[in-house]
C-alpha angles and dihedrals in degrees: 000000000000118000120255108258101171142010123205116205139146118260132196133190122196120191143161124221121202113195118224130225096286097045091043091057091047092050092047091052092048086057087060091047092253130120120219134181135177126249120224109233090215109045094017093225117149115225125204120221091026118235101193091246135052108257090209102044100023088228121141112255118214104150106104113210128187113228135185132319084188122050147162132262107240099174136349147179134214111234114214101170121085110234119220115256091008114117098207122115117233139271097053133152126242115191147177107243124195105209116213109272095017124111095205129055121237126209122253143154119251120223138161093061133070110267092240093058095056109109142168110279095029110147115230144178133202124264107205127222115252090258089049095228097124141350113280092202143328122256131191115276094209089241118133115270115275115252114259091239090060092065111016091106089059097056 
């Protein structure tokens, strides 16, 4: 008989994640419709979501800092493939958003604007879920676009 060269089978991974001090504070603030990060005492950069340590310096971060809620789209992509179990019509825009006061962009979906009008520098604000636990998406604030020099280091 021919040798077995592949086996196809379903796989499942179950895991439990326990957030640490920094993530717990971030999640608690999101429940109050606030966004917080932590500042590195060495390089002074503010990271959102906080990690508990600076990824650049390796120093513990303990100084909690409120950021945003508004921010600037630094880069984005237009998604044209429908994701399984995601009730969002395609196309939609997923972006890196530099929240005001943060030194690292976070990921978020852009809504409230046609996908072909999203651009780098667009000023956006969060739209919270009904339960207020996290932003559902970000929408334009109506402010003028941010100057490229204000976010070019975050691309």
